[in-house]
Structures are given as structure tokens and as C-alpha cells.
PDB file with SEQRES, HELIX, SHEET and CRYST1 records, atoms N, CA, C and O in Angstrom:
SEQRES   1 A   83  UNK UNK UNK UNK UNK UNK UNK UNK UNK UNK UNK UNK UNK          
SEQRES   2 A   83  UNK UNK UNK UNK UNK UNK UNK UNK UNK UNK UNK UNK UNK          
SEQRES   3 A   83  UNK UNK UNK UNK UNK UNK UNK UNK UNK UNK UNK UNK UNK          
SEQRES   4 A   83  UNK UNK UNK UNK UNK UNK UNK UNK UNK UNK UNK UNK UNK          
SEQRES   5 A   83  UNK UNK UNK UNK UNK UNK UNK UNK UNK UNK UNK UNK UNK          
SEQRES   6 A   83  UNK UNK UNK UNK UNK UNK UNK UNK UNK UNK UNK UNK UNK          
SEQRES   7 A   83  UNK UNK UNK UNK UNK                                          
HELIX    1 AA1 UNK A    2  UNK A   24  1                                  23    
HELIX    2 AA2 UNK A   39  UNK A   72  1                                  34    
CRYST1    1.000    1.000    1.000  90.00  90.00  90.00 P 1           1          
ATOM      1  N   UNK A   1       0.948  17.641   4.299  1.00  0.00           N  
ATOM      2  CA  UNK A   1       1.543  16.477   4.957  1.00  0.00           C  
ATOM      3  C   UNK A   1       0.943  15.175   4.339  1.00  0.00           C  
ATOM      4  O   UNK A   1       1.640  14.184   4.120  1.00  0.00           O  
ATOM      5  N   UNK A   2      -0.320  15.237   4.088  1.00  0.00           N  
ATOM      6  CA  UNK A   2      -0.980  14.027   3.527  1.00  0.00           C  
ATOM      7  C   UNK A   2      -0.452  13.684   2.141  1.00  0.00           C  
ATOM      8  O   UNK A   2      -0.306  12.513   1.793  1.00  0.00           O  
ATOM      9  N   UNK A   3      -0.168  14.719   1.355  1.00  0.00           N  
ATOM     10  CA  UNK A   3       0.297  14.530   0.009  1.00  0.00           C  
ATOM     11  C   UNK A   3       1.703  13.862   0.066  1.00  0.00           C  
ATOM     12  O   UNK A   3       1.968  12.914  -0.673  1.00  0.00           O  
ATOM     13  N   UNK A   4       2.555  14.345   0.911  1.00  0.00           N  
ATOM     14  CA  UNK A   4       3.875  13.746   1.085  1.00  0.00           C  
ATOM     15  C   UNK A   4       3.767  12.326   1.563  1.00  0.00           C  
ATOM     16  O   UNK A   4       4.451  11.442   1.047  1.00  0.00           O  
ATOM     17  N   UNK A   5       2.933  12.093   2.524  1.00  0.00           N  
ATOM     18  CA  UNK A   5       2.733  10.718   3.076  1.00  0.00           C  
ATOM     19  C   UNK A   5       2.205   9.818   1.942  1.00  0.00           C  
ATOM     20  O   UNK A   5       2.625   8.666   1.837  1.00  0.00           O  
ATOM     21  N   UNK A   6       1.311  10.311   1.111  1.00  0.00           N  
ATOM     22  CA  UNK A   6       0.780   9.464   0.042  1.00  0.00           C  
ATOM     23  C   UNK A   6       1.825   9.100  -0.995  1.00  0.00           C  
ATOM     24  O   UNK A   6       1.848   7.971  -1.486  1.00  0.00           O  
ATOM     25  N   UNK A   7       2.702  10.056  -1.335  1.00  0.00           N  
ATOM     26  CA  UNK A   7       3.769   9.791  -2.291  1.00  0.00           C  
ATOM     27  C   UNK A   7       4.738   8.766  -1.709  1.00  0.00           C  
ATOM     28  O   UNK A   7       5.108   7.798  -2.373  1.00  0.00           O  
ATOM     29  N   UNK A   8       5.136   8.987  -0.480  1.00  0.00           N  
ATOM     30  CA  UNK A   8       6.048   8.053   0.179  1.00  0.00           C  
ATOM     31  C   UNK A   8       5.440   6.675   0.309  1.00  0.00           C  
ATOM     32  O   UNK A   8       6.135   5.676   0.124  1.00  0.00           O  
ATOM     33  N   UNK A   9       4.167   6.598   0.621  1.00  0.00           N  
ATOM     34  CA  UNK A   9       3.469   5.303   0.763  1.00  0.00           C  
ATOM     35  C   UNK A   9       3.399   4.588  -0.584  1.00  0.00           C  
ATOM     36  O   UNK A   9       3.531   3.365  -0.637  1.00  0.00           O  
ATOM     37  N   UNK A  10       3.198   5.309  -1.643  1.00  0.00           N  
ATOM     38  CA  UNK A  10       3.146   4.690  -2.996  1.00  0.00           C  
ATOM     39  C   UNK A  10       4.495   4.078  -3.337  1.00  0.00           C  
ATOM     40  O   UNK A  10       4.574   2.950  -3.825  1.00  0.00           O  
ATOM     41  N   UNK A  11       5.544   4.826  -3.078  1.00  0.00           N  
ATOM     42  CA  UNK A  11       6.874   4.338  -3.375  1.00  0.00           C  
ATOM     43  C   UNK A  11       7.249   3.099  -2.496  1.00  0.00           C  
ATOM     44  O   UNK A  11       7.830   2.125  -2.975  1.00  0.00           O  
ATOM     45  N   UNK A  12       6.898   3.189  -1.240  1.00  0.00           N  
ATOM     46  CA  UNK A  12       7.174   2.102  -0.321  1.00  0.00           C  
ATOM     47  C   UNK A  12       6.351   0.869  -0.727  1.00  0.00           C  
ATOM     48  O   UNK A  12       6.854  -0.254  -0.684  1.00  0.00           O  
ATOM     49  N   UNK A  13       5.097   1.076  -1.118  1.00  0.00           N  
ATOM     50  CA  UNK A  13       4.237  -0.046  -1.550  1.00  0.00           C  
ATOM     51  C   UNK A  13       4.795  -0.689  -2.801  1.00  0.00           C  
ATOM     52  O   UNK A  13       4.786  -1.915  -2.908  1.00  0.00           O  
ATOM     53  N   UNK A  14       5.273   0.082  -3.736  1.00  0.00           N  
ATOM     54  CA  UNK A  14       5.817  -0.494  -4.961  1.00  0.00           C  
ATOM     55  C   UNK A  14       7.030  -1.286  -4.647  1.00  0.00           C  
ATOM     56  O   UNK A  14       7.187  -2.375  -5.200  1.00  0.00           O  
ATOM     57  N   UNK A  15       7.923  -0.816  -3.785  1.00  0.00           N  
ATOM     58  CA  UNK A  15       9.125  -1.523  -3.384  1.00  0.00           C  
ATOM     59  C   UNK A  15       8.765  -2.821  -2.668  1.00  0.00           C  
ATOM     60  O   UNK A  15       9.356  -3.869  -2.926  1.00  0.00           O  
ATOM     61  N   UNK A  16       7.783  -2.736  -1.761  1.00  0.00           N  
ATOM     62  CA  UNK A  16       7.384  -3.930  -1.016  1.00  0.00           C  
ATOM     63  C   UNK A  16       6.757  -4.944  -1.933  1.00  0.00           C  
ATOM     64  O   UNK A  16       7.024  -6.139  -1.805  1.00  0.00           O  
ATOM     65  N   UNK A  17       5.931  -4.499  -2.855  1.00  0.00           N  
ATOM     66  CA  UNK A  17       5.324  -5.425  -3.825  1.00  0.00           C  
ATOM     67  C   UNK A  17       6.386  -6.123  -4.649  1.00  0.00           C  
ATOM     68  O   UNK A  17       6.320  -7.338  -4.835  1.00  0.00           O  
ATOM     69  N   UNK A  18       7.350  -5.392  -5.141  1.00  0.00           N  
ATOM     70  CA  UNK A  18       8.430  -5.942  -5.960  1.00  0.00           C  
ATOM     71  C   UNK A  18       9.212  -6.997  -5.157  1.00  0.00           C  
ATOM     72  O   UNK A  18       9.552  -8.073  -5.650  1.00  0.00           O  
ATOM     73  N   UNK A  19       9.475  -6.630  -3.901  1.00  0.00           N  
ATOM     74  CA  UNK A  19      10.191  -7.572  -3.041  1.00  0.00           C  
ATOM     75  C   UNK A  19       9.408  -8.850  -2.780  1.00  0.00           C  
ATOM     76  O   UNK A  19       9.947  -9.953  -2.859  1.00  0.00           O  
ATOM     77  N   UNK A  20       8.123  -8.683  -2.467  1.00  0.00           N  
ATOM     78  CA  UNK A  20       7.268  -9.872  -2.250  1.00  0.00           C  
ATOM     79  C   UNK A  20       7.139 -10.682  -3.509  1.00  0.00           C  
ATOM     80  O   UNK A  20       7.221 -11.910  -3.477  1.00  0.00           O  
ATOM     81  N   UNK A  21       6.938 -10.010  -4.615  1.00  0.00           N  
ATOM     82  CA  UNK A  21       6.797 -10.800  -5.903  1.00  0.00           C  
ATOM     83  C   UNK A  21       8.077 -11.590  -6.238  1.00  0.00           C  
ATOM     84  O   UNK A  21       8.010 -12.692  -6.783  1.00  0.00           O  
ATOM     85  N   UNK A  22       9.229 -11.015  -5.906  1.00  0.00           N  
ATOM     86  CA  UNK A  22      10.489 -11.721  -6.200  1.00  0.00           C  
ATOM     87  C   UNK A  22      10.574 -13.042  -5.457  1.00  0.00           C  
ATOM     88  O   UNK A  22      11.291 -13.947  -5.884  1.00  0.00           O  
ATOM     89  N   UNK A  23       9.854 -13.165  -4.353  1.00  0.00           N  
ATOM     90  CA  UNK A  23       9.846 -14.417  -3.596  1.00  0.00           C  
ATOM     91  C   UNK A  23       8.941 -15.449  -4.242  1.00  0.00           C  
ATOM     92  O   UNK A  23       9.066 -16.646  -3.984  1.00  0.00           O  
ATOM     93  N   UNK A  24       8.023 -14.977  -5.090  1.00  0.00           N  
ATOM     94  CA  UNK A  24       7.093 -15.851  -5.773  1.00  0.00           C  
ATOM     95  C   UNK A  24       7.627 -16.285  -7.138  1.00  0.00           C  
ATOM     96  O   UNK A  24       7.531 -17.456  -7.506  1.00  0.00           O  
ATOM     97  N   UNK A  25       8.191 -15.334  -7.883  1.00  0.00           N  
ATOM     98  CA  UNK A  25       8.643 -15.610  -9.227  1.00  0.00           C  
ATOM     99  C   UNK A  25       9.877 -14.763  -9.521  1.00  0.00           C  
ATOM    100  O   UNK A  25       9.965 -13.622  -9.067  1.00  0.00           O  
ATOM    101  N   UNK A  26      10.822 -15.304 -10.268  1.00  0.00           N  
ATOM    102  CA  UNK A  26      12.046 -14.564 -10.579  1.00  0.00           C  
ATOM    103  C   UNK A  26      11.873 -13.588 -11.752  1.00  0.00           C  
ATOM    104  O   UNK A  26      12.749 -12.767 -12.024  1.00  0.00           O  
ATOM    105  N   UNK A  27      10.717 -13.692 -12.448  1.00  0.00           N  
ATOM    106  CA  UNK A  27      10.446 -12.752 -13.541  1.00  0.00           C  
ATOM    107  C   UNK A  27       9.583 -11.583 -13.027  1.00  0.00           C  
ATOM    108  O   UNK A  27       9.045 -11.623 -11.921  1.00  0.00           O  
ATOM    109  N   UNK A  28       9.473 -10.539 -13.870  1.00  0.00           N  
ATOM    110  CA  UNK A  28       8.641  -9.402 -13.534  1.00  0.00           C  
ATOM    111  C   UNK A  28       7.178  -9.807 -13.333  1.00  0.00           C  
ATOM    112  O   UNK A  28       6.741 -10.778 -13.949  1.00  0.00           O  
ATOM    113  N   UNK A  29       6.418  -9.120 -12.514  1.00  0.00           N  
ATOM    114  CA  UNK A  29       4.983  -9.436 -12.360  1.00  0.00           C  
ATOM    115  C   UNK A  29       4.284  -9.311 -13.726  1.00  0.00           C  
ATOM    116  O   UNK A  29       4.518  -8.340 -14.446  1.00  0.00           O  
ATOM    117  N   UNK A  30       3.450 -10.260 -14.081  1.00  0.00           N  
ATOM    118  CA  UNK A  30       2.790 -10.207 -15.383  1.00  0.00           C  
ATOM    119  C   UNK A  30       1.702  -9.149 -15.468  1.00  0.00           C  
ATOM    120  O   UNK A  30       0.989  -8.894 -14.497  1.00  0.00           O  
ATOM    121  N   UNK A  31       1.582  -8.538 -16.638  1.00  0.00           N  
ATOM    122  CA  UNK A  31       0.404  -7.674 -16.915  1.00  0.00           C  
ATOM    123  C   UNK A  31      -0.746  -8.562 -17.344  1.00  0.00           C  
ATOM    124  O   UNK A  31      -0.516  -9.677 -17.811  1.00  0.00           O  
ATOM    125  N   UNK A  32      -1.970  -8.102 -17.200  1.00  0.00           N  
ATOM    126  CA  UNK A  32      -3.126  -8.895 -17.588  1.00  0.00           C  
ATOM    127  C   UNK A  32      -3.097  -9.281 -19.107  1.00  0.00           C  
ATOM    128  O   UNK A  32      -3.705 -10.274 -19.507  1.00  0.00           O  
ATOM    129  N   UNK A  33      -2.412  -8.514 -19.897  1.00  0.00           N  
ATOM    130  CA  UNK A  33      -2.400  -8.793 -21.339  1.00  0.00           C  
ATOM    131  C   UNK A  33      -1.172  -9.586 -21.783  1.00  0.00           C  
ATOM    132  O   UNK A  33      -0.982  -9.799 -22.981  1.00  0.00           O  
ATOM    133  N   UNK A  34      -0.327 -10.032 -20.829  1.00  0.00           N  
ATOM    134  CA  UNK A  34       0.839 -10.853 -21.181  1.00  0.00           C  
ATOM    135  C   UNK A  34       0.385 -12.235 -21.622  1.00  0.00           C  
ATOM    136  O   UNK A  34      -0.300 -12.948 -20.889  1.00  0.00           O  
ATOM    137  N   UNK A  35       0.787 -12.598 -22.847  1.00  0.00           N  
ATOM    138  CA  UNK A  35       0.350 -13.878 -23.398  1.00  0.00           C  
ATOM    139  C   UNK A  35       1.053 -15.056 -22.789  1.00  0.00           C  
ATOM    140  O   UNK A  35       0.472 -16.137 -22.692  1.00  0.00           O  
ATOM    141  N   UNK A  36       2.304 -14.880 -22.369  1.00  0.00           N  
ATOM    142  CA  UNK A  36       3.116 -16.022 -21.898  1.00  0.00           C  
ATOM    143  C   UNK A  36       2.983 -16.215 -20.376  1.00  0.00           C  
ATOM    144  O   UNK A  36       3.983 -16.452 -19.698  1.00  0.00           O  
ATOM    145  N   UNK A  37       1.792 -16.117 -19.853  1.00  0.00           N  
ATOM    146  CA  UNK A  37       1.588 -16.337 -18.426  1.00  0.00           C  
ATOM    147  C   UNK A  37       0.244 -16.970 -18.207  1.00  0.00           C  
ATOM    148  O   UNK A  37      -0.559 -17.112 -19.129  1.00  0.00           O  
ATOM    149  N   UNK A  38       0.010 -17.350 -16.963  1.00  0.00           N  
ATOM    150  CA  UNK A  38      -1.300 -18.006 -16.622  1.00  0.00           C  
ATOM    151  C   UNK A  38      -2.217 -17.021 -15.954  1.00  0.00           C  
ATOM    152  O   UNK A  38      -1.786 -16.006 -15.407  1.00  0.00           O  
ATOM    153  N   UNK A  39      -3.470 -17.332 -16.008  1.00  0.00           N  
ATOM    154  CA  UNK A  39      -4.478 -16.451 -15.391  1.00  0.00           C  
ATOM    155  C   UNK A  39      -4.276 -16.420 -13.861  1.00  0.00           C  
ATOM    156  O   UNK A  39      -4.345 -15.341 -13.273  1.00  0.00           O  
ATOM    157  N   UNK A  40      -4.031 -17.552 -13.206  1.00  0.00           N  
ATOM    158  CA  UNK A  40      -3.798 -17.492 -11.729  1.00  0.00           C  
ATOM    159  C   UNK A  40      -2.634 -16.628 -11.367  1.00  0.00           C  
ATOM    160  O   UNK A  40      -2.682 -15.953 -10.339  1.00  0.00           O  
ATOM    161  N   UNK A  41      -1.585 -16.610 -12.155  1.00  0.00           N  
ATOM    162  CA  UNK A  41      -0.429 -15.793 -11.858  1.00  0.00           C  
ATOM    163  C   UNK A  41      -0.765 -14.322 -12.012  1.00  0.00           C  
ATOM    164  O   UNK A  41      -0.316 -13.507 -11.206  1.00  0.00           O  
ATOM    165  N   UNK A  42      -1.544 -13.958 -13.027  1.00  0.00           N  
ATOM    166  CA  UNK A  42      -1.952 -12.564 -13.223  1.00  0.00           C  
ATOM    167  C   UNK A  42      -2.811 -12.119 -12.068  1.00  0.00           C  
ATOM    168  O   UNK A  42      -2.626 -11.020 -11.544  1.00  0.00           O  
ATOM    169  N   UNK A  43      -3.752 -12.957 -11.659  1.00  0.00           N  
ATOM    170  CA  UNK A  43      -4.670 -12.616 -10.538  1.00  0.00           C  
ATOM    171  C   UNK A  43      -3.851 -12.506  -9.250  1.00  0.00           C  
ATOM    172  O   UNK A  43      -4.074 -11.590  -8.458  1.00  0.00           O  
ATOM    173  N   UNK A  44      -2.902 -13.430  -9.029  1.00  0.00           N  
ATOM    174  CA  UNK A  44      -2.107 -13.349  -7.780  1.00  0.00           C  
ATOM    175  C   UNK A  44      -1.294 -12.075  -7.751  1.00  0.00           C  
ATOM    176  O   UNK A  44      -1.182 -11.450  -6.697  1.00  0.00           O  
ATOM    177  N   UNK A  45      -0.727 -11.671  -8.860  1.00  0.00           N  
ATOM    178  CA  UNK A  45       0.037 -10.418  -8.900  1.00  0.00           C  
ATOM    179  C   UNK A  45      -0.873  -9.230  -8.592  1.00  0.00           C  
ATOM    180  O   UNK A  45      -0.504  -8.334  -7.833  1.00  0.00           O  
ATOM    181  N   UNK A  46      -2.042  -9.234  -9.179  1.00  0.00           N  
ATOM    182  CA  UNK A  46      -2.977  -8.113  -8.962  1.00  0.00           C  
ATOM    183  C   UNK A  46      -3.401  -8.030  -7.496  1.00  0.00           C  
ATOM    184  O   UNK A  46      -3.403  -6.955  -6.895  1.00  0.00           O  
ATOM    185  N   UNK A  47      -3.756  -9.177  -6.938  1.00  0.00           N  
ATOM    186  CA  UNK A  47      -4.193  -9.197  -5.513  1.00  0.00           C  
ATOM    187  C   UNK A  47      -3.044  -8.776  -4.568  1.00  0.00           C  
ATOM    188  O   UNK A  47      -3.264  -8.009  -3.631  1.00  0.00           O  
ATOM    189  N   UNK A  48      -1.870  -9.259  -4.810  1.00  0.00           N  
ATOM    190  CA  UNK A  48      -0.709  -8.909  -4.008  1.00  0.00           C  
ATOM    191  C   UNK A  48      -0.418  -7.406  -4.119  1.00  0.00           C  
ATOM    192  O   UNK A  48      -0.150  -6.736  -3.122  1.00  0.00           O  
ATOM    193  N   UNK A  49      -0.477  -6.906  -5.328  1.00  0.00           N  
ATOM    194  CA  UNK A  49      -0.202  -5.446  -5.535  1.00  0.00           C  
ATOM    195  C   UNK A  49      -1.270  -4.573  -4.878  1.00  0.00           C  
ATOM    196  O   UNK A  49      -0.940  -3.576  -4.237  1.00  0.00           O  
ATOM    197  N   UNK A  50      -2.519  -4.928  -5.027  1.00  0.00           N  
ATOM    198  CA  UNK A  50      -3.595  -4.195  -4.425  1.00  0.00           C  
ATOM    199  C   UNK A  50      -3.557  -4.225  -2.897  1.00  0.00           C  
ATOM    200  O   UNK A  50      -3.787  -3.218  -2.228  1.00  0.00           O  
ATOM    201  N   UNK A  51      -3.265  -5.389  -2.381  1.00  0.00           N  
ATOM    202  CA  UNK A  51      -3.161  -5.521  -0.900  1.00  0.00           C  
ATOM    203  C   UNK A  51      -2.024  -4.726  -0.342  1.00  0.00           C  
ATOM    204  O   UNK A  51      -2.135  -4.104   0.714  1.00  0.00           O  
ATOM    205  N   UNK A  52      -0.899  -4.751  -1.075  1.00  0.00           N  
ATOM    206  CA  UNK A  52       0.263  -3.989  -0.598  1.00  0.00           C  
ATOM    207  C   UNK A  52      -0.011  -2.498  -0.655  1.00  0.00           C  
ATOM    208  O   UNK A  52       0.357  -1.768   0.266  1.00  0.00           O  
ATOM    209  N   UNK A  53      -0.661  -2.027  -1.738  1.00  0.00           N  
ATOM    210  CA  UNK A  53      -1.006  -0.638  -1.847  1.00  0.00           C  
ATOM    211  C   UNK A  53      -1.956  -0.201  -0.734  1.00  0.00           C  
ATOM    212  O   UNK A  53      -1.788   0.859  -0.131  1.00  0.00           O  
ATOM    213  N   UNK A  54      -2.934  -1.021  -0.484  1.00  0.00           N  
ATOM    214  CA  UNK A  54      -3.923  -0.679   0.542  1.00  0.00           C  
ATOM    215  C   UNK A  54      -3.315  -0.618   1.949  1.00  0.00           C  
ATOM    216  O   UNK A  54      -3.619   0.283   2.730  1.00  0.00           O  
ATOM    217  N   UNK A  55      -2.464  -1.578   2.251  1.00  0.00           N  
ATOM    218  CA  UNK A  55      -1.815  -1.625   3.531  1.00  0.00           C  
ATOM    219  C   UNK A  55      -0.866  -0.436   3.744  1.00  0.00           C  
ATOM    220  O   UNK A  55      -0.865   0.169   4.816  1.00  0.00           O  
ATOM    221  N   UNK A  56      -0.065  -0.104   2.736  1.00  0.00           N  
ATOM    222  CA  UNK A  56       0.842   1.024   2.877  1.00  0.00           C  
ATOM    223  C   UNK A  56       0.060   2.355   2.935  1.00  0.00           C  
ATOM    224  O   UNK A  56       0.438   3.278   3.656  1.00  0.00           O  
ATOM    225  N   UNK A  57      -1.018   2.429   2.171  1.00  0.00           N  
ATOM    226  CA  UNK A  57      -1.848   3.634   2.223  1.00  0.00           C  
ATOM    227  C   UNK A  57      -2.467   3.859   3.610  1.00  0.00           C  
ATOM    228  O   UNK A  57      -2.504   4.979   4.117  1.00  0.00           O  
ATOM    229  N   UNK A  58      -2.951   2.763   4.206  1.00  0.00           N  
ATOM    230  CA  UNK A  58      -3.519   2.822   5.566  1.00  0.00           C  
ATOM    231  C   UNK A  58      -2.455   3.186   6.564  1.00  0.00           C  
ATOM    232  O   UNK A  58      -2.700   3.994   7.461  1.00  0.00           O  
ATOM    233  N   UNK A  59      -1.272   2.607   6.431  1.00  0.00           N  
ATOM    234  CA  UNK A  59      -0.149   2.947   7.330  1.00  0.00           C  
ATOM    235  C   UNK A  59       0.222   4.401   7.243  1.00  0.00           C  
ATOM    236  O   UNK A  59       0.425   5.056   8.265  1.00  0.00           O  
ATOM    237  N   UNK A  60       0.316   4.926   6.009  1.00  0.00           N  
ATOM    238  CA  UNK A  60       0.689   6.341   5.836  1.00  0.00           C  
ATOM    239  C   UNK A  60      -0.380   7.273   6.417  1.00  0.00           C  
ATOM    240  O   UNK A  60      -0.047   8.275   7.050  1.00  0.00           O  
ATOM    241  N   UNK A  61      -1.656   6.950   6.208  1.00  0.00           N  
ATOM    242  CA  UNK A  61      -2.706   7.773   6.756  1.00  0.00           C  
ATOM    243  C   UNK A  61      -2.694   7.741   8.296  1.00  0.00           C  
ATOM    244  O   UNK A  61      -2.909   8.762   8.949  1.00  0.00           O  
ATOM    245  N   UNK A  62      -2.443   6.577   8.847  1.00  0.00           N  
ATOM    246  CA  UNK A  62      -2.398   6.447  10.314  1.00  0.00           C  
ATOM    247  C   UNK A  62      -1.214   7.232  10.915  1.00  0.00           C  
ATOM    248  O   UNK A  62      -1.360   7.915  11.929  1.00  0.00           O  
ATOM    249  N   UNK A  63      -0.062   7.122  10.278  1.00  0.00           N  
ATOM    250  CA  UNK A  63       1.118   7.818  10.774  1.00  0.00           C  
ATOM    251  C   UNK A  63       0.920   9.341  10.633  1.00  0.00           C  
ATOM    252  O   UNK A  63       1.324  10.102  11.512  1.00  0.00           O  
ATOM    253  N   UNK A  64       0.300   9.781   9.528  1.00  0.00           N  
ATOM    254  CA  UNK A  64       0.050  11.215   9.348  1.00  0.00           C  
ATOM    255  C   UNK A  64      -0.939  11.716  10.424  1.00  0.00           C  
ATOM    256  O   UNK A  64      -0.766  12.814  10.953  1.00  0.00           O  
ATOM    257  N   UNK A  65      -1.961  10.926  10.745  1.00  0.00           N  
ATOM    258  CA  UNK A  65      -2.937  11.306  11.778  1.00  0.00           C  
ATOM    259  C   UNK A  65      -2.277  11.371  13.135  1.00  0.00           C  
ATOM    260  O   UNK A  65      -2.548  12.288  13.910  1.00  0.00           O  
ATOM    261  N   UNK A  66      -1.412  10.411  13.442  1.00  0.00           N  
ATOM    262  CA  UNK A  66      -0.703  10.418  14.728  1.00  0.00           C  
ATOM    263  C   UNK A  66       0.233  11.601  14.829  1.00  0.00           C  
ATOM    264  O   UNK A  66       0.334  12.225  15.885  1.00  0.00           O  
ATOM    265  N   UNK A  67       0.925  11.921  13.734  1.00  0.00           N  
ATOM    266  CA  UNK A  67       1.802  13.087  13.742  1.00  0.00           C  
ATOM    267  C   UNK A  67       1.035  14.344  13.923  1.00  0.00           C  
ATOM    268  O   UNK A  67       1.461  15.214  14.682  1.00  0.00           O  
ATOM    269  N   UNK A  68      -0.096  14.488  13.253  1.00  0.00           N  
ATOM    270  CA  UNK A  68      -0.959  15.677  13.389  1.00  0.00           C  
ATOM    271  C   UNK A  68      -1.418  15.804  14.848  1.00  0.00           C  
ATOM    272  O   UNK A  68      -1.380  16.892  15.424  1.00  0.00           O  
ATOM    273  N   UNK A  69      -1.843  14.702  15.429  1.00  0.00           N  
ATOM    274  CA  UNK A  69      -2.280  14.687  16.814  1.00  0.00           C  
ATOM    275  C   UNK A  69      -1.145  15.081  17.768  1.00  0.00           C  
ATOM    276  O   UNK A  69      -1.365  15.832  18.718  1.00  0.00           O  
ATOM    277  N   UNK A  70       0.022  14.592  17.522  1.00  0.00           N  
ATOM    278  CA  UNK A  70       1.219  14.934  18.342  1.00  0.00           C  
ATOM    279  C   UNK A  70       1.519  16.406  18.275  1.00  0.00           C  
ATOM    280  O   UNK A  70       1.778  17.047  19.295  1.00  0.00           O  
ATOM    281  N   UNK A  71       1.485  16.956  17.046  1.00  0.00           N  
ATOM    282  CA  UNK A  71       1.874  18.343  16.836  1.00  0.00           C  
ATOM    283  C   UNK A  71       0.794  19.343  17.323  1.00  0.00           C  
ATOM    284  O   UNK A  71       1.132  20.398  17.859  1.00  0.00           O  
ATOM    285  N   UNK A  72      -0.482  19.016  17.139  1.00  0.00           N  
ATOM    286  CA  UNK A  72      -1.541  19.968  17.422  1.00  0.00           C  
ATOM    287  C   UNK A  72      -2.493  19.562  18.551  1.00  0.00           C  
ATOM    288  O   UNK A  72      -3.356  20.346  18.946  1.00  0.00           O  
ATOM    289  N   UNK A  73      -2.341  18.350  19.065  1.00  0.00           N  
ATOM    290  CA  UNK A  73      -3.194  17.899  20.168  1.00  0.00           C  
ATOM    291  C   UNK A  73      -4.619  17.604  19.820  1.00  0.00           C  
ATOM    292  O   UNK A  73      -5.463  17.482  20.708  1.00  0.00           O  
ATOM    293  N   UNK A  74      -4.913  17.485  18.532  1.00  0.00           N  
ATOM    294  CA  UNK A  74      -6.252  17.223  18.061  1.00  0.00           C  
ATOM    295  C   UNK A  74      -6.208  16.037  17.101  1.00  0.00           C  
ATOM    296  O   UNK A  74      -5.377  16.007  16.194  1.00  0.00           O  
ATOM    297  N   UNK A  75      -7.097  15.056  17.292  1.00  0.00           N  
ATOM    298  CA  UNK A  75      -7.142  13.916  16.388  1.00  0.00           C  
ATOM    299  C   UNK A  75      -7.877  14.337  15.147  1.00  0.00           C  
ATOM    300  O   UNK A  75      -8.997  14.837  15.250  1.00  0.00           O  
ATOM    301  N   UNK A  76      -7.302  14.159  13.973  1.00  0.00           N  
ATOM    302  CA  UNK A  76      -7.924  14.657  12.721  1.00  0.00           C  
ATOM    303  C   UNK A  76      -9.032  13.808  12.112  1.00  0.00           C  
ATOM    304  O   UNK A  76      -9.616  14.190  11.099  1.00  0.00           O  
ATOM    305  N   UNK A  77      -9.319  12.694  12.700  1.00  0.00           N  
ATOM    306  CA  UNK A  77     -10.314  11.782  12.122  1.00  0.00           C  
ATOM    307  C   UNK A  77     -11.496  11.568  13.054  1.00  0.00           C  
ATOM    308  O   UNK A  77     -11.753  12.341  13.977  1.00  0.00           O  
ATOM    309  N   UNK A  78     -12.189  10.496  12.772  1.00  0.00           N  
ATOM    310  CA  UNK A  78     -13.379  10.146  13.557  1.00  0.00           C  
ATOM    311  C   UNK A  78     -12.972   9.697  14.982  1.00  0.00           C  
ATOM    312  O   UNK A  78     -11.908   9.121  15.207  1.00  0.00           O  
ATOM    313  N   UNK A  79     -13.861   9.988  15.899  1.00  0.00           N  
ATOM    314  CA  UNK A  79     -13.679   9.534  17.284  1.00  0.00           C  
ATOM    315  C   UNK A  79     -14.694   8.417  17.566  1.00  0.00           C  
ATOM    316  O   UNK A  79     -15.807   8.418  17.041  1.00  0.00           O  
ATOM    317  N   UNK A  80     -14.283   7.485  18.391  1.00  0.00           N  
ATOM    318  CA  UNK A  80     -15.196   6.426  18.821  1.00  0.00           C  
ATOM    319  C   UNK A  80     -16.216   7.043  19.792  1.00  0.00           C  
ATOM    320  O   UNK A  80     -15.883   7.908  20.601  1.00  0.00           O  
ATOM    321  N   UNK A  81     -17.457   6.575  19.689  1.00  0.00           N  
ATOM    322  CA  UNK A  81     -18.493   7.103  20.634  1.00  0.00           C  
ATOM    323  C   UNK A  81     -18.065   6.834  22.070  1.00  0.00           C  
ATOM    324  O   UNK A  81     -17.644   5.729  22.413  1.00  0.00           O  
ATOM    325  N   UNK A  82     -18.179   7.856  22.895  1.00  0.00           N  
ATOM    326  CA  UNK A  82     -17.797   7.719  24.308  1.00  0.00           C  
ATOM    327  C   UNK A  82     -16.377   8.149  24.595  1.00  0.00           C  
ATOM    328  O   UNK A  82     -15.963   8.181  25.754  1.00  0.00           O  
ATOM    329  N   UNK A  83     -15.619   8.484  23.554  1.00  0.00           N  
ATOM    330  CA  UNK A  83     -14.214   8.935  23.792  1.00  0.00           C  
ATOM    331  C   UNK A  83     -14.190  10.434  24.117  1.00  0.00           C  
ATOM    332  O   UNK A  83     -13.121  10.999  24.346  1.00  0.00           O  
TER     333      UNK A  83                                                      
END                                                                             
């Protein structure tokens, strides 16, 4: 289940990043080695892509954990002390 969630999260993150980037610039996100761009634009693209990947990964992990808990009645991760 986690593998499927990870693949779906990666695809969703890429689509979300492309959508967000299109609001910033009408061209493709620059690679770090692209000569015809600025350093701030390269860094902004990298930060936006990393943040999108991290958020979608966390969302996929959370949904997978909730689904596991729903199906089996056991939380698959850490418990807060006192719970």
C-alpha cells in the first residue's frame, strides 16, 4: 500500500509543481545548469519543487496510515505519550 501511495504522491506532486510553476512563469522550470536564467529563479523552482514533493509525500503517508488504521484497527506509527 505504501508503494502505491508513494507512486501516486510523486505523480500528484509533479502535477502540482507544474501547475504552481505555471503561475510564476510561462516557461518550463529552469534546471540549475540552464544558462539563460537567473539564480533566484533556479532556487525558487528548486524550493517550490522540494516543498511540493515533501507535502505530497506527507499527505500520502498520512492517508495510508489512516487507511491502515481503518482497515485493521491499529495505528501503524508512533503514538503520543498518554494515548
